DRENTORKOL-3810 file (N, C-alpha, C; in nm, 4 decimals):
REM DRENTORKOL-3810
@n.u->3.8618; n.v->-10.2109; n.w->-12.7037; ca.u->3.8659; ca.v->-10.0776; ca.w->-12.7022; c.u->3.8110; c.v->-10.0440; c.w->-12.8521
@n.u->3.7298; n.v->-9.9480; n.w->-12.8749; ca.u->3.6920; ca.v->-9.8900; ca.w->-12.9922; c.u->3.7619; c.v->-9.7796; c.w->-13.0099
@n.u->3.7848; n.v->-9.7437; n.w->-13.1566; ca.u->3.8465; ca.v->-9.6184; ca.w->-13.1850; c.u->3.7406; c.v->-9.5228; c.w->-13.2639
@n.u->3.7155; n.v->-9.3947; n.w->-13.2089; ca.u->3.6184; ca.v->-9.3121; ca.w->-13.2663; c.u->3.6898; c.v->-9.1851; c.w->-13.3124
@n.u->3.6690; n.v->-9.1346; n.w->-13.4354; ca.u->3.6990; ca.v->-9.0012; ca.w->-13.4700; c.u->3.5923; c.v->-8.9075; c.w->-13.4648
@n.u->3.6005; n.v->-8.8028; n.w->-13.4075; ca.u->3.5065; ca.v->-8.7099; ca.w->-13.4072; c.u->3.5467; c.v->-8.5785; c.w->-13.4749
@n.u->3.4880; n.v->-8.5568; n.w->-13.5745; ca.u->3.5157; ca.v->-8.4287; ca.w->-13.6556; c.u->3.4474; c.v->-8.3143; c.w->-13.6024
@n.u->3.5218; n.v->-8.2255; n.w->-13.5608; ca.u->3.4687; ca.v->-8.0856; ca.w->-13.5002; c.u->3.5021; c.v->-8.0801; c.w->-13.3542
@n.u->3.5515; n.v->-7.9596; n.w->-13.3304; ca.u->3.6156; ca.v->-7.9557; ca.w->-13.1784; c.u->3.5344; c.v->-7.8489; c.w->-13.1014
@n.u->3.4212; n.v->-7.8111; n.w->-13.1579; ca.u->3.3353; ca.v->-7.7166; ca.w->-13.0851; c.u->3.2783; c.v->-7.7736; c.w->-12.9765
@n.u->3.1728; n.v->-7.7140; n.w->-12.9039; ca.u->3.1162; ca.v->-7.7632; ca.w->-12.7843; c.u->3.0636; c.v->-7.8944; c.w->-12.7946
@n.u->2.9957; n.v->-7.9502; n.w->-12.9099; ca.u->2.9479; ca.v->-8.0816; ca.w->-12.9129; c.u->3.0542; c.v->-8.1845; c.w->-12.9119
@n.u->3.1568; n.v->-8.1509; n.w->-13.0198; ca.u->3.2718; ca.v->-8.2351; ca.w->-13.0279; c.u->3.3497; c.v->-8.2478; c.w->-12.9022
@n.u->3.3680; n.v->-8.1550; n.w->-12.8334; ca.u->3.4387; ca.v->-8.1602; ca.w->-12.6975; c.u->3.3666; c.v->-8.2436; c.w->-12.6004
@n.u->3.2306; n.v->-8.2101; n.w->-12.6001; ca.u->3.1504; ca.v->-8.2858; ca.w->-12.5065; c.u->3.1585; c.v->-8.4453; c.w->-12.5422
@n.u->3.1432; n.v->-8.4604; n.w->-12.6576; ca.u->3.1466; ca.v->-8.6075; ca.w->-12.6947; c.u->3.2875; c.v->-8.6899; c.w->-12.6544
@n.u->3.3879; n.v->-8.6117; n.w->-12.6977; ca.u->3.5101; ca.v->-8.6568; ca.w->-12.6487; c.u->3.5330; c.v->-8.6811; c.w->-12.4966
@n.u->3.4839; n.v->-8.5866; n.w->-12.4287; ca.u->3.4857; ca.v->-8.6017; ca.w->-12.2811; c.u->3.4120; c.v->-8.7169; c.w->-12.2259
@n.u->3.2900; n.v->-8.7325; n.w->-12.2797; ca.u->3.1996; ca.v->-8.8377; ca.w->-12.2510; c.u->3.2592; c.v->-8.9711; c.w->-12.2834
@n.u->3.2995; n.v->-9.0069; n.w->-12.4172; ca.u->3.3513; ca.v->-9.1213; ca.w->-12.4583; c.u->3.5045; c.v->-9.1542; c.w->-12.3773
@n.u->3.5772; n.v->-9.0482; n.w->-12.3831; ca.u->3.7032; ca.v->-9.0823; ca.w->-12.3043; c.u->3.6854; c.v->-9.1239; c.w->-12.1693
@n.u->3.5839; n.v->-9.0642; n.w->-12.1120; ca.u->3.5722; ca.v->-9.0988; ca.w->-11.9621; c.u->3.5486; c.v->-9.2469; c.w->-11.9270
@n.u->3.4800; n.v->-9.3111; n.w->-12.0296; ca.u->3.4322; ca.v->-9.4511; ca.w->-12.0099; c.u->3.5410; c.v->-9.5520; c.w->-11.9946
@n.u->3.6495; n.v->-9.5210; n.w->-12.0576; ca.u->3.7584; ca.v->-9.6044; ca.w->-12.0668; c.u->3.7441; c.v->-9.7106; c.w->-12.1862
@n.u->3.6299; n.v->-9.7085; n.w->-12.2466; ca.u->3.6130; ca.v->-9.8020; ca.w->-12.3528; c.u->3.6609; c.v->-9.7502; c.w->-12.4976
@n.u->3.7047; n.v->-9.6314; n.w->-12.5067; ca.u->3.7255; ca.v->-9.5884; ca.w->-12.6456; c.u->3.8665; c.v->-9.5160; c.w->-12.6419
@n.u->3.9250; n.v->-9.5062; n.w->-12.7620; ca.u->4.0273; ca.v->-9.4183; ca.w->-12.7998; c.u->3.9651; c.v->-9.2990; c.w->-12.8970
@n.u->3.9741; n.v->-9.1863; n.w->-12.8361; ca.u->3.9072; ca.v->-9.0799; ca.w->-12.9380; c.u->4.0107; c.v->-8.9826; c.w->-13.0002
@n.u->3.9905; n.v->-8.9646; n.w->-13.1213; ca.u->4.0619; ca.v->-8.8630; ca.w->-13.1820; c.u->3.9728; c.v->-8.7337; c.w->-13.2306
@n.u->3.9985; n.v->-8.6263; n.w->-13.1875; ca.u->3.9161; ca.v->-8.5082; ca.w->-13.2364; c.u->3.9761; c.v->-8.4428; c.w->-13.3396
@n.u->3.9070; n.v->-8.4178; n.w->-13.4645; ca.u->3.9857; ca.v->-8.3644; ca.w->-13.5861; c.u->3.9085; c.v->-8.2348; c.w->-13.6163
@n.u->3.9762; n.v->-8.1264; n.w->-13.6418; ca.u->3.9287; ca.v->-8.0069; ca.w->-13.6616; c.u->4.0339; c.v->-7.9154; c.w->-13.7527
@n.u->3.9921; n.v->-7.8284; n.w->-13.8182; ca.u->4.0789; ca.v->-7.7531; ca.w->-13.9009; c.u->4.1332; c.v->-7.6273; c.w->-13.8081
@n.u->4.0901; n.v->-7.6047; n.w->-13.6980; ca.u->4.1338; ca.v->-7.4975; ca.w->-13.6134; c.u->4.2060; c.v->-7.5530; c.w->-13.5141
@n.u->4.3432; n.v->-7.4900; n.w->-13.5105; ca.u->4.4349; ca.v->-7.5462; ca.w->-13.3936; c.u->4.3860; c.v->-7.4674; c.w->-13.2717
@n.u->4.3199; n.v->-7.3628; n.w->-13.2600; ca.u->4.2561; ca.v->-7.2951; ca.w->-13.1611; c.u->4.1493; c.v->-7.3720; c.w->-13.1018
@n.u->4.0378; n.v->-7.4199; n.w->-13.1808; ca.u->3.9398; ca.v->-7.5136; ca.w->-13.1236; c.u->3.9956; c.v->-7.6283; c.w->-13.0751
@n.u->4.0948; n.v->-7.6969; n.w->-13.1293; ca.u->4.1648; ca.v->-7.8178; ca.w->-13.0690; c.u->4.2351; c.v->-7.7928; c.w->-12.9343
@n.u->4.2955; n.v->-7.6808; n.w->-12.9166; ca.u->4.3607; ca.v->-7.6435; ca.w->-12.8065; c.u->4.2553; c.v->-7.6663; c.w->-12.6873
@n.u->4.1299; n.v->-7.6330; n.w->-12.6941; ca.u->4.0332; ca.v->-7.6417; ca.w->-12.5932; c.u->3.9753; c.v->-7.7800; c.w->-12.5548
@n.u->4.0282; n.v->-7.8770; n.w->-12.6264; ca.u->3.9900; ca.v->-8.0093; ca.w->-12.6005; c.u->4.0707; c.v->-8.0663; c.w->-12.4845
@n.u->4.0155; n.v->-8.1426; n.w->-12.3887; ca.u->4.0892; ca.v->-8.1970; ca.w->-12.2852; c.u->4.1531; c.v->-8.3306; c.w->-12.2970
@n.u->4.2761; n.v->-8.3333; n.w->-12.3359; ca.u->4.3521; ca.v->-8.4468; ca.w->-12.3903; c.u->4.3657; c.v->-8.5338; c.w->-12.2649
@n.u->4.3944; n.v->-8.6503; n.w->-12.3024; ca.u->4.4112; ca.v->-8.7516; ca.w->-12.2055; c.u->4.4738; c.v->-8.8906; c.w->-12.2820
@n.u->4.5015; n.v->-9.0078; n.w->-12.2052; ca.u->4.5382; ca.v->-9.1137; ca.w->-12.2467; c.u->4.4232; c.v->-9.1702; c.w->-12.3653
@n.u->4.3138; n.v->-9.1291; n.w->-12.3393; ca.u->4.2028; ca.v->-9.1824; ca.w->-12.4352; c.u->4.1496; c.v->-9.0660; c.w->-12.5381
@n.u->4.2074; n.v->-8.9452; n.w->-12.5252; ca.u->4.1629; ca.v->-8.8402; ca.w->-12.6115; c.u->4.2714; c.v->-8.7805; c.w->-12.6713
@n.u->4.2870; n.v->-8.7647; n.w->-12.8073; ca.u->4.3846; ca.v->-8.6869; ca.w->-12.8633; c.u->4.3383; c.v->-8.6083; c.w->-12.9716
@n.u->4.4099; n.v->-8.5225; n.w->-13.0374; ca.u->4.3675; ca.v->-8.4175; ca.w->-13.1333; c.u->4.4309; c.v->-8.4240; c.w->-13.2733
@n.u->4.3955; n.v->-8.3889; n.w->-13.3832; ca.u->4.4571; ca.v->-8.3961; ca.w->-13.5000; c.u->4.3917; c.v->-8.2883; c.w->-13.5889
@n.u->4.4907; n.v->-8.1978; n.w->-13.6570; ca.u->4.4480; ca.v->-8.0796; ca.w->-13.7273; c.u->4.4037; c.v->-8.1423; c.w->-13.8755
@n.u->4.2822; n.v->-8.1323; n.w->-13.9193; ca.u->4.2423; ca.v->-8.1895; ca.w->-14.0548; c.u->4.1412; c.v->-8.0624; c.w->-14.1084
@n.u->4.1797; n.v->-8.0259; n.w->-14.2358; ca.u->4.0955; ca.v->-7.9372; ca.w->-14.3029; c.u->3.9851; c.v->-8.0091; c.w->-14.3856
@n.u->3.8755; n.v->-8.0147; n.w->-14.3231; ca.u->3.7479; ca.v->-8.0575; ca.w->-14.3944; c.u->3.6427; c.v->-7.9586; c.w->-14.3858
@n.u->3.6622; n.v->-7.8463; n.w->-14.4756; ca.u->3.5752; ca.v->-7.7371; ca.w->-14.4697; c.u->3.4461; c.v->-7.7627; c.w->-14.5444
@n.u->3.4340; n.v->-7.8569; n.w->-14.6431; ca.u->3.3278; ca.v->-7.8580; ca.w->-14.7171; c.u->3.2329; c.v->-7.9712; c.w->-14.6686
@n.u->3.1063; n.v->-7.9394; n.w->-14.6086; ca.u->3.0313; ca.v->-8.0464; ca.w->-14.5381; c.u->2.9872; c.v->-8.1462; c.w->-14.6399
@n.u->2.9484; n.v->-8.1033; n.w->-14.7517; ca.u->2.8884; ca.v->-8.1968; ca.w->-14.8690; c.u->3.0072; c.v->-8.2748; c.w->-14.9063
@n.u->3.1325; n.v->-8.2420; n.w->-14.9196; ca.u->3.2558; ca.v->-8.3319; ca.w->-14.9450; c.u->3.2520; c.v->-8.4391; c.w->-14.8421
@n.u->3.2405; n.v->-8.3942; n.w->-14.7136; ca.u->3.2800; ca.v->-8.4914; ca.w->-14.6010; c.u->3.1613; c.v->-8.5900; c.w->-14.5928
@n.u->3.0546; n.v->-8.5588; n.w->-14.6154; ca.u->2.9480; ca.v->-8.6525; ca.w->-14.6189; c.u->2.9630; c.v->-8.7524; c.w->-14.7180
@n.u->3.0182; n.v->-8.6911; n.w->-14.8650; ca.u->3.0318; ca.v->-8.7987; ca.w->-14.9591; c.u->3.1492; c.v->-8.8892; c.w->-14.9146
@n.u->3.2544; n.v->-8.8376; n.w->-14.8503; ca.u->3.3586; ca.v->-8.9105; ca.w->-14.8151; c.u->3.3182; c.v->-9.0104; c.w->-14.7073
@n.u->3.2439; n.v->-8.9951; n.w->-14.6192; ca.u->3.2133; ca.v->-9.0939; ca.w->-14.5183; c.u->3.1123; c.v->-9.1934; c.w->-14.5795
@n.u->3.0171; n.v->-9.1552; n.w->-14.6653; ca.u->2.9411; ca.v->-9.2564; ca.w->-14.7326; c.u->3.0103; c.v->-9.3390; c.w->-14.8452
@n.u->3.1190; n.v->-9.2898; n.w->-14.8973; ca.u->3.1991; ca.v->-9.3732; ca.w->-14.9936; c.u->3.2752; c.v->-9.4671; c.w->-14.8926
@n.u->3.3446; n.v->-9.4209; n.w->-14.8016; ca.u->3.4154; ca.v->-9.5200; ca.w->-14.7072; c.u->3.3408; c.v->-9.6078; c.w->-14.6360
@n.u->3.2296; n.v->-9.5848; n.w->-14.6039; ca.u->3.1407; ca.v->-9.6839; ca.w->-14.5346; c.u->3.0960; c.v->-9.7892; c.w->-14.6418
@n.u->3.0679; n.v->-9.7644; n.w->-14.7686; ca.u->3.0400; ca.v->-9.8497; ca.w->-14.8689; c.u->3.1553; c.v->-9.9387; c.w->-14.8923
@n.u->3.2790; n.v->-9.8911; n.w->-14.8906; ca.u->3.3960; ca.v->-9.9542; ca.w->-14.9178; c.u->3.4324; c.v->-10.0605; c.w->-14.8134
@n.u->3.4038; n.v->-10.0213; n.w->-14.6937; ca.u->3.4380; ca.v->-10.1159; ca.w->-14.5679; c.u->3.3368; c.v->-10.1957; c.w->-14.5246
@n.u->3.2033; n.v->-10.1790; n.w->-14.5624; ca.u->3.0952; ca.v->-10.2431; ca.w->-14.4808; c.u->3.1013; c.v->-10.3880; c.w->-14.4831
@n.u->3.1555; n.v->-10.4584; n.w->-14.5883; ca.u->3.1535; ca.v->-10.6044; ca.w->-14.5806; c.u->3.3012; c.v->-10.6638; c.w->-14.5524
@n.u->3.3858; n.v->-10.5903; n.w->-14.4985; ca.u->3.5130; ca.v->-10.6333; ca.w->-14.4856; c.u->3.5761; c.v->-10.6081; c.w->-14.3535
@n.u->3.4966; n.v->-10.5282; n.w->-14.2639; ca.u->3.5480; ca.v->-10.4909; ca.w->-14.1134; c.u->3.4254; c.v->-10.4615; c.w->-14.0277
@n.u->3.4637; n.v->-10.4635; n.w->-13.9110; ca.u->3.3720; ca.v->-10.4039; ca.w->-13.8296; c.u->3.3556; c.v->-10.2653; c.w->-13.8010
@n.u->3.4424; n.v->-10.1923; n.w->-13.8768; ca.u->3.4415; ca.v->-10.0377; ca.w->-13.8652; c.u->3.3184; c.v->-10.0000; c.w->-13.9259
@n.u->3.2622; n.v->-9.8893; n.w->-13.8693; ca.u->3.1379; ca.v->-9.8265; ca.w->-13.9037; c.u->3.1534; c.v->-9.6809; c.w->-13.9280
@n.u->3.0985; n.v->-9.6314; n.w->-14.0171; ca.u->3.0970; ca.v->-9.4949; ca.w->-14.0394; c.u->2.9524; c.v->-9.4270; c.w->-14.0716
@n.u->2.9294; n.v->-9.2979; n.w->-13.9961; ca.u->2.7906; ca.v->-9.2419; ca.w->-14.0179; c.u->2.8339; c.v->-9.0878; c.w->-14.0222
@n.u->2.7363; n.v->-9.0250; n.w->-14.0543; ca.u->2.7353; ca.v->-8.8870; ca.w->-14.0877; c.u->2.6109; c.v->-8.8356; c.w->-13.9715
@n.u->2.6599; n.v->-8.7491; n.w->-13.8745; ca.u->2.5642; ca.v->-8.7183; ca.w->-13.7968; c.u->2.5432; c.v->-8.5518; c.w->-13.7846
@n.u->2.4187; n.v->-8.5232; n.w->-13.8328; ca.u->2.3935; ca.v->-8.3707; ca.w->-13.8309; c.u->2.3001; c.v->-8.3354; c.w->-13.7189
@n.u->2.3544; n.v->-8.2455; n.w->-13.6207; ca.u->2.2986; ca.v->-8.2107; ca.w->-13.5033; c.u->2.1805; c.v->-8.0990; c.w->-13.5345
@n.u->2.1538; n.v->-8.0566; n.w->-13.6456; ca.u->2.0672; ca.v->-7.9618; ca.w->-13.6865; c.u->2.0764; c.v->-7.8387; c.w->-13.5935
@n.u->1.9707; n.v->-7.7627; n.w->-13.5702; ca.u->1.9831; ca.v->-7.6495; ca.w->-13.4875; c.u->1.9941; c.v->-7.6673; c.w->-13.3349
@n.u->2.1204; n.v->-7.5991; n.w->-13.3124; ca.u->2.1540; ca.v->-7.6433; ca.w->-13.1599; c.u->2.2107; c.v->-7.5047; c.w->-13.1116
@n.u->2.1946; n.v->-7.4673; n.w->-12.9731; ca.u->2.2375; ca.v->-7.3563; ca.w->-12.9008; c.u->2.3840; c.v->-7.3324; c.w->-12.8915
@n.u->2.4572; n.v->-7.2806; n.w->-12.9912; ca.u->2.5970; ca.v->-7.2478; ca.w->-12.9921; c.u->2.6061; c.v->-7.1281; c.w->-13.0342
@n.u->2.7406; n.v->-7.0702; n.w->-12.9940; ca.u->2.7848; ca.v->-6.9325; ca.w->-13.0137; c.u->2.7806; c.v->-6.9173; c.w->-13.1892
@n.u->2.8210; n.v->-7.0035; n.w->-13.2603; ca.u->2.8216; ca.v->-7.0010; ca.w->-13.4015; c.u->2.6670; c.v->-6.9681; c.w->-13.4493
@n.u->2.5905; n.v->-7.0459; n.w->-13.4027; ca.u->2.4459; ca.v->-7.0313; ca.w->-13.4375; c.u->2.3926; c.v->-6.8908; c.w->-13.4059
@n.u->2.4300; n.v->-6.8550; n.w->-13.2736; ca.u->2.3801; ca.v->-6.7185; ca.w->-13.2334; c.u->2.4469; c.v->-6.6002; c.w->-13.3293
@n.u->2.5571; n.v->-6.6272; n.w->-13.3804; ca.u->2.6115; ca.v->-6.5211; ca.w->-13.4640; c.u->2.5614; c.v->-6.5342; c.w->-13.6079
@n.u->2.5115; n.v->-6.6498; n.w->-13.6384; ca.u->2.4428; ca.v->-6.6725; ca.w->-13.7905; c.u->2.2981; c.v->-6.6314; c.w->-13.7672
@n.u->2.2295; n.v->-6.6382; n.w->-13.6635; ca.u->2.0946; ca.v->-6.5921; ca.w->-13.6353; c.u->2.0689; c.v->-6.5125; c.w->-13.5143
@n.u->2.1193; n.v->-6.3932; n.w->-13.5316; ca.u->2.1143; ca.v->-6.2928; ca.w->-13.4163; c.u->1.9824; c.v->-6.2695; c.w->-13.3718
@n.u->1.9377; n.v->-6.2881; n.w->-13.2471; ca.u->1.7864; ca.v->-6.2368; ca.w->-13.2056; c.u->1.7172; c.v->-6.3672; c.w->-13.2036
@n.u->1.7608; n.v->-6.4860; n.w->-13.2535; ca.u->1.6782; ca.v->-6.5957; ca.w->-13.2314; c.u->1.6837; c.v->-6.6604; c.w->-13.0764
@n.u->1.5866; n.v->-6.7069; n.w->-13.0472; ca.u->1.5491; ca.v->-6.7736; ca.w->-12.9175; c.u->1.6244; c.v->-6.8782; c.w->-12.9051
@n.u->1.7511; n.v->-6.8790; n.w->-12.8230; ca.u->1.8237; ca.v->-7.0080; ca.w->-12.8144; c.u->1.7583; c.v->-7.1071; c.w->-12.7038
@n.u->1.6594; n.v->-7.0539; n.w->-12.6259; ca.u->1.6055; ca.v->-7.1535; ca.w->-12.5302; c.u->1.5108; c.v->-7.2574; c.w->-12.5892
@n.u->1.4839; n.v->-7.2353; n.w->-12.7196; ca.u->1.3982; ca.v->-7.3314; ca.w->-12.7993; c.u->1.4850; c.v->-7.4491; c.w->-12.8654
@n.u->1.6245; n.v->-7.4163; n.w->-12.8520; ca.u->1.7084; ca.v->-7.5126; ca.w->-12.9192; c.u->1.7809; c.v->-7.6124; c.w->-12.8258
@n.u->1.8072; n.v->-7.7344; n.w->-12.8895; ca.u->1.8941; ca.v->-7.8228; ca.w->-12.8186; c.u->2.0238; c.v->-7.7768; c.w->-12.7638
@n.u->2.0877; n.v->-7.8249; n.w->-12.6553; ca.u->2.2083; ca.v->-7.7719; ca.w->-12.6134; c.u->2.3182; c.v->-7.8779; c.w->-12.6713
@n.u->2.4442; n.v->-7.8168; n.w->-12.6654; ca.u->2.5325; ca.v->-7.9223; ca.w->-12.7137; c.u->2.5524; c.v->-8.0506; c.w->-12.6159
@n.u->2.5377; n.v->-8.0263; n.w->-12.4719; ca.u->2.5422; ca.v->-8.1583; ca.w->-12.4089; c.u->2.4406; c.v->-8.2534; c.w->-12.4488
@n.u->2.3009; n.v->-8.2086; n.w->-12.4764; ca.u->2.1974; ca.v->-8.2928; ca.w->-12.5175; c.u->2.2373; c.v->-8.3709; c.w->-12.6600
@n.u->2.2782; n.v->-8.2860; n.w->-12.7363; ca.u->2.3373; ca.v->-8.3452; ca.w->-12.8805; c.u->2.4465; c.v->-8.4496; c.w->-12.8657
@n.u->2.5397; n.v->-8.4235; n.w->-12.7644; ca.u->2.6630; ca.v->-8.4950; ca.w->-12.7446; c.u->2.6020; c.v->-8.6354; c.w->-12.6732
@n.u->2.4980; n.v->-8.6332; n.w->-12.5836; ca.u->2.4409; ca.v->-8.7482; ca.w->-12.5173; c.u->2.3774; c.v->-8.8343; c.w->-12.6156
@n.u->2.3051; n.v->-8.7746; n.w->-12.7206; ca.u->2.2434; ca.v->-8.8651; ca.w->-12.8235; c.u->2.3358; c.v->-8.9230; c.w->-12.8945
@n.u->2.4535; n.v->-8.8625; n.w->-12.9464; ca.u->2.5615; ca.v->-8.9199; ca.w->-13.0256; c.u->2.6073; c.v->-9.0268; c.w->-12.9676
@n.u->2.6551; n.v->-9.0090; n.w->-12.8391; ca.u->2.7352; ca.v->-9.1126; ca.w->-12.7566; c.u->2.6441; c.v->-9.2316; c.w->-12.7438
@n.u->2.5086; n.v->-9.2229; n.w->-12.7139; ca.u->2.4286; ca.v->-9.3396; ca.w->-12.7060; c.u->2.4292; c.v->-9.4118; c.w->-12.8317
@n.u->2.4154; n.v->-9.3386; n.w->-12.9487; ca.u->2.4198; ca.v->-9.3980; ca.w->-13.0731; c.u->2.5456; c.v->-9.4890; c.w->-13.1022
@n.u->2.6534; n.v->-9.4121; n.w->-13.0636; ca.u->2.7768; ca.v->-9.4870; ca.w->-13.0682; c.u->2.8007; c.v->-9.6153; c.w->-12.9918
@n.u->2.7333; n.v->-9.6070; n.w->-12.8773; ca.u->2.7512; ca.v->-9.7291; ca.w->-12.7911; c.u->2.6438; c.v->-9.8403; c.w->-12.8303
@n.u->2.5454; n.v->-9.8015; n.w->-12.8964; ca.u->2.4512; ca.v->-9.9036; ca.w->-12.9539; c.u->2.4994; c.v->-9.9493; c.w->-13.0881
@n.u->2.4337; n.v->-10.0355; n.w->-13.1417; ca.u->2.4660; ca.v->-10.0768; ca.w->-13.2827; c.u->2.3943; c.v->-9.9824; c.w->-13.3759
@n.u->2.4580; n.v->-9.9436; n.w->-13.4753; ca.u->2.4007; ca.v->-9.8529; ca.w->-13.5759; c.u->2.4469; c.v->-9.9044; c.w->-13.7151
@n.u->2.3540; n.v->-9.8726; n.w->-13.8279; ca.u->2.3840; ca.v->-9.9272; ca.w->-13.9508; c.u->2.5036; c.v->-9.8273; c.w->-13.9962
@n.u->2.6075; n.v->-9.8970; n.w->-14.0824; ca.u->2.7054; ca.v->-9.8048; ca.w->-14.1336; c.u->2.6393; c.v->-9.7367; c.w->-14.2609
@n.u->2.6993; n.v->-9.6185; n.w->-14.2946; ca.u->2.6717; ca.v->-9.5402; ca.w->-14.3946; c.u->2.5308; c.v->-9.4609; c.w->-14.3804
@n.u->2.5050; n.v->-9.4756; n.w->-14.2381; ca.u->2.3589; ca.v->-9.3954; ca.w->-14.2316; c.u->2.4084; c.v->-9.2652; c.w->-14.2149
@n.u->2.2976; n.v->-9.1697; n.w->-14.2235; ca.u->2.3109; ca.v->-9.0259; ca.w->-14.2037; c.u->2.2083; c.v->-8.9932; c.w->-14.1166
@n.u->2.2451; n.v->-8.9622; n.w->-13.9801; ca.u->2.1652; ca.v->-8.9317; ca.w->-13.8910; c.u->2.1432; c.v->-8.7908; c.w->-13.8606
@n.u->2.0066; n.v->-8.7406; n.w->-13.8548; ca.u->1.9736; ca.v->-8.5983; ca.w->-13.8263; c.u->1.9040; c.v->-8.5958; c.w->-13.6832
@n.u->1.9386; n.v->-8.5182; n.w->-13.6027; ca.u->1.8960; ca.v->-8.5014; ca.w->-13.4681; c.u->1.8132; c.v->-8.3929; c.w->-13.4490
END
């Protein structure tokens, strides 16, 4: 069984947790600074939540890269930074009112891409933009 930490409990993070948790192959922790967002996560034996305040994306990316460099030769644990880019979410709609959401990826599309990446082998310390 593999352990996965998903940072962000929005639509994409929730979908990833659901997809990975349903396989029975993963223990998933969903981390977010918002208890309200975390309350929307479907918890199970395979999926739990944790309040974590990681508000600065650049700091988070630096943390992931540093952690990956430290562990890459001593463990099978891998770390990546995944950027879904423009996705049709409520947050994006508030940030870009009037933008055509039909031209954007949906949260389930992004989640499926990330789940496939996690199930396959990937290089640790990678920064993946989708």
